[in-house]
C-alpha positions as CSV (number, residue, x, y, z in Angstrom):
1,X,-15.3,25.2,-14.5
2,X,-12.8,27.1,-12.3
3,X,-9.3,27.6,-13.6
4,X,-6.7,25.2,-12.0
5,X,-4.3,26.5,-9.5
6,X,-1.4,24.6,-11.1
7,X,-0.9,23.0,-14.5
8,X,1.9,20.9,-16.0
9,X,2.5,18.6,-19.0
10,X,4.5,15.3,-18.8
11,X,5.8,13.0,-21.5
12,X,4.2,9.6,-20.9
13,X,6.4,7.5,-23.2
14,X,3.5,5.2,-23.9
15,X,2.6,4.5,-20.3
16,X,-1.1,3.8,-19.7
17,X,-1.8,6.4,-17.0
18,X,-5.4,5.2,-16.5
19,X,-4.5,1.6,-15.9
20,X,-1.7,2.6,-13.5
21,X,-4.0,4.9,-11.5
22,X,-6.7,2.3,-11.3
23,X,-4.5,0.5,-8.7
24,X,-4.9,3.4,-6.3
25,X,-8.5,4.0,-7.0
26,X,-9.9,2.7,-3.8
27,X,-12.4,-0.1,-3.6
28,X,-15.1,1.1,-6.1
29,X,-16.4,4.3,-7.6
30,X,-16.4,6.3,-4.3
31,X,-12.7,6.9,-3.6
32,X,-9.6,8.9,-4.3
33,X,-9.4,8.1,-8.0
34,X,-12.3,8.3,-10.5
35,X,-12.3,8.0,-14.2
36,X,-14.6,9.8,-16.6
37,X,-17.3,7.9,-18.5
38,X,-15.7,8.8,-21.8
39,X,-12.3,7.6,-20.5
40,X,-10.7,10.9,-21.5
41,X,-9.9,12.1,-18.0
42,X,-9.0,10.7,-14.6
43,X,-9.4,12.5,-11.3
44,X,-7.3,12.1,-8.2
45,X,-8.0,13.4,-4.6
46,X,-5.2,13.4,-2.1
47,X,-4.2,15.0,1.2
48,X,-0.8,16.7,1.4
49,X,1.1,18.5,4.1
50,X,-0.1,21.7,2.6
51,X,-3.8,20.6,2.6
52,X,-6.2,18.7,0.3
53,X,-5.7,18.7,-3.5
54,X,-7.6,17.5,-6.6
55,X,-5.7,16.5,-9.7
56,X,-7.2,16.0,-13.2
57,X,-5.3,14.0,-15.8
58,X,-6.0,14.3,-19.5
59,X,-4.1,12.9,-22.5
60,X,-3.0,15.2,-25.3
61,X,-4.5,14.5,-28.8
62,X,-1.4,12.7,-29.9
63,X,-1.5,10.5,-26.9
64,X,2.2,11.0,-26.1
65,X,1.8,13.6,-23.3
66,X,-0.2,14.0,-20.1
67,X,-1.8,17.2,-19.0
68,X,-2.1,17.5,-15.2
69,X,-4.2,20.2,-13.5
70,X,-4.6,20.8,-9.8
71,X,-6.9,22.6,-7.4
72,X,-6.7,23.3,-3.7
73,X,-4.1,24.3,-1.2
74,X,-2.1,21.1,-1.7
75,X,-2.1,21.3,-5.5
76,X,1.5,22.3,-6.0
77,X,2.7,19.6,-3.6
78,X,0.6,17.0,-5.2
79,X,1.9,18.0,-8.7
80,X,5.4,17.1,-7.6
81,X,4.3,13.5,-7.0
82,X,2.7,13.0,-10.4
83,X,5.7,11.2,-12.2
84,X,5.8,8.6,-9.5
85,X,2.0,8.4,-9.1
86,X,1.3,7.7,-12.8
87,X,4.3,5.3,-13.2
88,X,6.7,7.5,-15.2
89,X,9.5,6.8,-12.7
90,X,9.0,3.0,-12.8
91,X,11.4,0.9,-14.8
92,X,9.9,-2.4,-15.9
93,X,13.2,-3.3,-17.7
94,X,14.3,-4.7,-14.3
95,X,12.0,-7.7,-15.1
96,X,13.8,-10.1,-17.4
97,X,11.4,-12.9,-18.5
98,X,12.7,-16.4,-17.8
99,X,9.7,-18.3,-19.3
100,X,7.2,-17.9,-22.2
101,X,4.3,-16.9,-19.9
102,X,6.0,-13.9,-18.3
103,X,7.5,-12.9,-21.7
104,X,4.0,-12.9,-23.2
105,X,2.5,-11.0,-20.2
106,X,5.3,-8.4,-20.4
107,X,4.5,-7.8,-24.1
108,X,0.7,-7.7,-23.6
109,X,1.0,-5.2,-20.7
110,X,4.0,-3.2,-21.8
111,X,2.2,0.0,-21.1
112,X,1.5,-0.9,-17.4
113,X,3.6,0.6,-14.6
114,X,3.8,0.3,-10.9
115,X,2.6,3.4,-9.1
116,X,4.6,5.2,-6.3
117,X,2.2,7.5,-4.4
118,X,4.6,8.5,-1.6
119,X,1.7,8.2,0.9
120,X,0.8,5.6,3.6
121,X,-2.5,6.5,5.3
122,X,-4.7,6.5,2.1
123,X,-3.7,2.9,1.4
124,X,-3.6,1.6,5.0
125,X,-7.3,1.8,5.9
126,X,-8.7,0.2,2.8
127,X,-6.0,-2.5,3.0
128,X,-6.9,-3.3,6.6
129,X,-10.5,-3.4,5.6
130,X,-9.6,-6.0,3.0
131,X,-8.1,-8.4,5.6
132,X,-9.7,-11.9,5.6
133,X,-12.8,-10.8,3.8
134,X,-14.0,-11.0,0.2
135,X,-13.2,-8.3,-2.3
136,X,-16.9,-7.5,-2.6
137,X,-17.3,-7.2,1.1
138,X,-14.2,-5.0,1.5
139,X,-15.4,-2.7,-1.3
140,X,-18.8,-2.3,0.3
141,X,-17.3,-1.5,3.7
142,X,-14.8,1.0,2.3
143,X,-17.5,2.7,0.2
144,X,-19.7,3.0,3.3
145,X,-16.9,4.4,5.5
146,X,-15.9,7.0,2.9
147,X,-19.6,8.0,2.3
148,X,-20.0,8.6,6.0
149,X,-16.7,10.1,7.0
150,X,-14.9,11.1,3.8
151,X,-14.7,14.6,2.5
152,X,-15.5,16.5,-0.7
153,X,-12.1,17.5,-2.4
154,X,-11.4,21.0,-3.7
155,X,-12.1,22.1,-7.3
156,X,-14.7,21.1,-10.0
157,X,-14.4,17.4,-9.4
158,X,-17.0,14.6,-10.1
159,X,-19.5,13.9,-7.4
160,X,-18.1,10.4,-6.8
161,X,-14.6,11.7,-6.0
162,X,-13.9,11.7,-2.2
163,X,-11.0,12.2,0.1
164,X,-10.6,9.4,2.6
165,X,-11.5,9.9,6.3
166,X,-8.8,11.8,8.2
167,X,-6.9,10.0,10.9
168,X,-8.3,12.5,13.4
169,X,-11.8,11.6,12.4
170,X,-11.4,7.8,12.7
171,X,-9.4,8.2,16.0
172,X,-12.5,9.7,17.5
173,X,-14.6,6.6,16.8
174,X,-15.2,3.5,18.9
175,X,-14.9,0.0,17.3
176,X,-18.7,-0.3,17.5
177,X,-19.1,2.7,15.2
178,X,-17.5,0.7,12.4
179,X,-19.9,-2.3,12.8
180,X,-22.4,-0.5,10.5
181,X,-19.8,-0.9,7.7
182,X,-19.5,-4.7,8.4
183,X,-16.1,-4.1,10.1
184,X,-15.8,-6.3,13.1
185,X,-14.1,-5.5,16.4
186,X,-10.6,-6.8,15.4
187,X,-10.2,-4.8,12.2
188,X,-12.0,-1.8,13.7
189,X,-9.4,-1.8,16.5
190,X,-6.5,-2.0,14.1
191,X,-7.9,1.0,12.1
192,X,-8.5,3.1,15.1
193,X,-5.0,2.2,16.5
194,X,-3.4,3.2,13.2
195,X,-5.4,6.5,13.1
196,X,-4.0,7.4,16.5
197,X,-0.4,6.9,15.3
198,X,-1.0,8.0,11.7
199,X,1.6,10.8,11.8
200,X,4.4,8.3,12.8
201,X,3.2,5.7,10.3
202,X,3.1,8.3,7.5
203,X,6.8,8.7,7.9
204,X,7.3,5.2,6.6
205,X,6.8,6.6,3.1
206,X,10.3,8.2,3.5
207,X,12.0,4.9,4.5
208,X,13.2,2.2,2.1
209,X,10.4,-0.2,1.3
210,X,11.7,-3.2,3.3
211,X,12.3,-1.0,6.3
212,X,8.9,0.5,6.0
213,X,7.3,-2.9,6.0
214,X,9.2,-3.9,9.2
215,X,8.0,-0.6,10.8
216,X,4.4,-1.1,9.8
217,X,4.4,-4.6,11.1
218,X,5.2,-3.4,14.6
219,X,1.6,-2.3,14.8
220,X,-0.6,-5.2,16.2
221,X,-2.9,-6.3,13.5
222,X,-0.6,-5.4,10.6
223,X,1.1,-8.4,9.0
224,X,3.1,-9.1,5.8
225,X,-0.1,-9.1,3.7
226,X,-1.1,-5.6,4.7
227,X,2.4,-4.1,4.8
228,X,3.3,-5.5,1.3
229,X,0.2,-4.1,-0.3
230,X,0.8,-0.7,1.2
231,X,4.5,-0.5,0.2
232,X,3.7,-1.7,-3.3
233,X,1.5,1.4,-3.7
234,X,3.4,3.9,-1.6
235,X,6.9,3.0,-2.7
236,X,6.3,1.3,-6.0
237,X,8.3,-1.6,-4.7
238,X,8.5,-4.3,-7.5
239,X,9.5,-6.9,-5.0
240,X,6.8,-6.3,-2.3
241,X,5.6,-9.9,-2.8
242,X,2.2,-10.5,-1.3
243,X,1.9,-13.5,1.1
244,X,-1.1,-14.5,3.2
245,X,-3.5,-14.0,0.3
246,X,-6.4,-16.3,-0.3
247,X,-6.0,-16.6,-4.1
248,X,-2.5,-15.7,-5.1
249,X,-0.7,-19.0,-4.2
250,X,-3.0,-21.0,-6.4
251,X,-2.8,-18.5,-9.2
252,X,1.0,-18.6,-9.2
253,X,1.1,-22.4,-8.9
254,X,-1.3,-22.9,-11.7
255,X,0.6,-20.4,-14.0
256,X,4.0,-21.8,-13.4
257,X,3.5,-25.5,-12.5
258,X,-0.1,-26.3,-13.5
259,X,-0.8,-27.2,-9.8
260,X,-4.4,-26.5,-8.6
261,X,-3.4,-25.6,-5.0
262,X,-0.5,-24.2,-3.2
263,X,0.6,-22.4,0.0
264,X,2.8,-19.4,0.4
265,X,5.9,-21.5,0.7
266,X,5.3,-23.1,-2.7
267,X,4.4,-19.7,-4.2
268,X,7.6,-18.2,-3.0
269,X,9.6,-21.1,-4.3
270,X,8.1,-20.6,-7.8
271,X,8.6,-16.9,-7.7
272,X,12.3,-17.1,-6.4
273,X,13.8,-16.9,-9.9
274,X,12.2,-13.4,-10.1
275,X,13.5,-12.1,-6.8
276,X,13.6,-8.4,-7.0
277,X,10.6,-8.3,-9.3
278,X,8.2,-10.7,-7.6
279,X,5.5,-8.2,-7.0
280,X,5.6,-7.1,-10.6
281,X,5.3,-10.8,-11.7
282,X,2.3,-11.3,-9.3
283,X,0.6,-8.2,-10.8
284,X,1.2,-9.4,-14.4
285,X,-0.3,-12.8,-13.5
286,X,-3.3,-11.2,-11.9
287,X,-3.9,-9.1,-15.1
288,X,-3.5,-11.9,-17.7
289,X,-2.6,-15.4,-16.5
290,X,-5.1,-18.3,-16.8
291,X,-7.0,-19.0,-13.6
292,X,-7.0,-22.3,-11.9
293,X,-10.2,-24.3,-12.0
294,X,-12.6,-23.2,-9.3
295,X,-13.6,-25.7,-6.6
296,X,-16.8,-25.1,-4.7
297,X,-19.0,-22.0,-4.5
298,X,-17.8,-18.5,-4.1
299,X,-17.5,-17.2,-0.6
300,X,-20.4,-14.9,0.3
301,X,-19.6,-11.6,1.9
302,X,-20.3,-11.6,5.7
303,X,-22.4,-8.9,7.4
304,X,-22.6,-7.8,11.0
305,X,-24.2,-4.4,10.7
306,X,-27.6,-5.7,12.0
307,X,-26.1,-7.5,15.1
């Protein structure tokens, strides 16, 4: 294995780096984050202003420190982002439990943190793909798109690790080119439109999270659901509450009020006591709260690739 271009060690303070990085892992094994089979290391591929980079994270034997190694022209720049990326800059103490459920979840997932990647593009495309489709369908579409148009990152990385398609590559495509990945004309048009203005959108990472959301939502086809997911990951915003989601209102309503169904308005009402930390509460509920009883069969993924 080739020697890394950069190397550094960070005190984790008990943070679960692997679980935090899993949130930016893309939709499935083919993506910008890949864990090793033995759970000892995690790999990350990212584009920087200096070029592509590959990072490898390994815990020290005492489990208190994280060794980060980087390859590629962007390795030094990527290394600067590591504390935010793995959650070392996140402060969960801002969440003060007001009920037994959140108190229990806070204890159970005390090692979990919110990531702050400082990037927009890598989250924007998979999030757009996830609009109004099942998780399974979105994962399949993203994996197909990355397999066809993604790139091999630098360094001695696993075969499954891939850099996402560049904006320049996707801007060259027509909406019909994305049909083979079960991405219909509307979402395809949004992706291509974002690719053509990616440089301007990437600057949203430098804005406060609320302002970044407003700026992203000026793009036709990007609404609060997409902008909130992106700023959760890019900014580590603990209050980037997700609205417009198919499952979250019912999950929140069942957890806090034992109600089977709810809309966004009811969800926001129940989350209001946690304003400032509503996204963190949503994430804790997704990780460990009881699910409401399911009604009806699961939604099957749609396919248009053969049309």
